[in-house]
N, C-alpha and C positions, 0 to 999 in steps of 0.2 A: 099509751103514748099520745102525745099531742096530735090532734087531728083525727083520732080514732074514737069511736063510740066508747063511752065508759068514763072512768074517773082517773085522770092523771094526777098522781100525788107527788108533791115535792116537799121535802122537809129540810130544815136547816137550823143552826144554832141562833138563838137570840143574843147570846153572848157566851163567852168562855173565859177561862182564867187569863187575866191580863198579862201575866208573866209567861204564858205558854205561846210559843211561836205558831203562826198559822195565818194564811192569807184569807181564809173564809170563816174564821171563828165567830164572827158576829154579823153574818150576812143578813139576818132578819132582825137586827136590833131595833129597827124602826117600824117593823111590821104592824105594831099596835096603833100606828097613826093612820092606817088605811081606813077608808070609809066606803059605804055602799055606793056603787056606781063608778068607783075608781077603775082605771084600766090596768091590766097586767099583760105584758108582752113576753112570750116565750119564743126563743129561737131554738129550733131543733132540725137537724139535717138540712141546714141552709134555707129553712123556711121559717117565716114569722107567723106566730099564732097570737091573736088578739082576744083577750078574755075581759069580761066585765064582772066586777065583784057584786055578788047577789046575796051573800050571807056571811056574817061574822059571829063567831061564838067562842066561848071558853069551855073546855070539857076536862074531865079527869084523864090522866094518862092511860088508863085501861079502857077508855071509851074508843075503841078502834073501829066502830061501825062507820065513822066519818071517812074511812078509807075504802069502803065497799063500793063496787061498781054501781053506777046508776043506769038502769036499763033504758036504752034508747037515747040517752043524753050524752053530751060531750062536755064534761066539766073539768075544771082544775081545782085541786084542793092543796092549799099551802098550809103547812103546819110548823109551829115553833113552840118553844117553851115560854111560859108566862107565869108570873111577872119576869121581866128581863133579868137575867142573871140567876134564875132559879130553875128547878125542874118540877115545880109543884103542880102546874096545870098546863094545858095545851091551848094555844090560840089557833083556831081553825078558820081559814078564809076559803070560801067557796066562790068560784067564778064560772060563768057560763061562756062557752066559745061564741064569739061574735063573727069572726071570719079567720 
């Protein structure tokens, strides 16, 4: 959970079928535009958490070690499919808690 030691993991679609209804079907469609040093804000239980992007990588879908807890660290990992509209690989954004 945000604010706790470990790895908070959030996943979402980069896109989904255009004809399928849904409010959040392309929530991460522009995630590939993020760069090192960008800020990510998470709101959880009425509290705001501020993270700074420190790593961006693309991995295979079976590469699940990106979700493992990081001892003594407080990080956020955001994962979506890439390229947009496919499920070939995973875009993994890692950010460190600033406050």
